[in-house]
N, C-alpha and C positions, 0 to 999 in steps of 0.2 A: 543270223536276226534275234536278239534276244527281247525285243521291246516292240510293241504294236500296241496303237491306239485308233480309236473311230471316233470320227465325226459325223453324227447323223442330221439331215435336213429332210423337211417335209415341203412337197410340192404337191400342188393340185394341177393335174396336166390332162390334156385331151390328146388321142391320135386315131389315125386311121391306117389301119394293115390291108394296103391295096392286095397284097397278093395271099391273104388269108381266104380260104373257102367259105368261111361261115360269116357269123356277124359280126366278127372284129373287122369286116372291112368298111363296116360303116362307122362314123364319129362317134366316140365314146371316150370315158375319162375315167380316170384312177386317182386316189388321195395316195401318192408316192411317198415313200421313206427312199433318200438316197444315202448310202453309208461308204464312207470314203475311208480305209482302213491305210495307214499309213505306218513305217517301221523304220526304227534305226539300231544300229549295233551299240550305240552308247547315248547316254544320258546328257542332256545340257547341263549347265551349269546350277539352274534350278531343280535338278535331278527329274526332268521330264523328256519325254522325246521332243515335244515342243507344246506351246500353251495350245488350249484349246481355240482360246480367242484368234490364233494366229491362222489357225485352220480357217476358221468362220470368215475371217477378214478377205484371206485369198479366194475362199470358194463360192461365198455367199452371192457375190455381185454375177458371176456367172448363172448359177441355178435360179436366181431370180427371175431371169429371160424365160425360164421355162414354166415359171408357175404363173399357172391361169392362161398357157397359150397351148396351140395347136401343134403338134408333131407331125410333119406330114413328109411323104416321098415326094422328091421335087419330078418325078414321072408322073405323079397323080395328074389326071386330067382336069382337076380343079385347082390345081397347085397355083399356078398364074393368079386366077382371079380370087383366090384368098389370101394370097400375100397380098394383091394390091388393096384388097378390101381391109385386110385386118393388119398389115404391115409386120412389127416385130414382135406381133403374138401368136406368127406362124413362124414355128422353128424346121428349117428346112433340113432332110435327112436325104442327101445328094444319092441318087439313083438305089436308095434303099428304103425298107420298110422300118418306121421308128418302133421295133420291138425293144423289149426291155433289154435285150441282149445288146442291141446295138447302141440304145442309150447310155448302158454300163459303159461300152467301149469308146464313145465319145467324151462322157464325162472322165473316163480314166485319161485319155489323152491330155485333155484341158485342165486337169488336176495336176498332172505332172509338168505342165508347162508353167501354169501358175506357181505351184511350189517352187520351182528353180526361180523363177523370178522374185519370190519372197525371200530365198535365200541368199540374193544378192542384197537386200537391203539392209546395208550397213548402219549400225546404230540404232536401228529400228527395234523399240521395246516387244514388237511382235514379229521378230524376224525368225523365218524357218532355219533351223540350223541345215547345214547342207548336207549333213548326214542322212537327213528325212528322205525317205522312197516311198512313192504309193505303190502298195502291196496289191491293191483290188477296190473295186468299186462294186458294190451290191446295190442294185435298183428291185425295190418289192412294188410289185403289182396289184397284188391282192393281199389278204390276210395269209394267205396260205402260198403264194407263188412269188419268186423272185428270179432274179437273173444274176449273174457274177461274171465281171472280166478283170482278167489278171494277164501278167507277161510271163 
């Protein structure tokens, strides 16, 4: 894997960690940076892993759903009420707390799926080459803390 690039996104999101013994079990928010690192063994005809705009086009719509939203464990006693009240602004985490680690894992899986779809866009100027793979996703929670997921 000689070539690696990263696209960063900024989102504001809230969460509650129902399993946490301290203050994090209460609603709170973070200014998050999501970094998606992709790799390729070769460069495309333009001497790139892929165009950064292609990564943005493939991933920004998904991450936009998390911006100014509340990430919440579906087993939280308030989940049904909050989902009914705020609809798509509540992001469900099925039977798990929306920790930065879980967020990175979920974003990784979705990035992998979306880049596979973008690789199938024949003739699209912003197509992602089939050689591009997601290497890791990093989710920054504070200026001094981040979590990363990779396979």
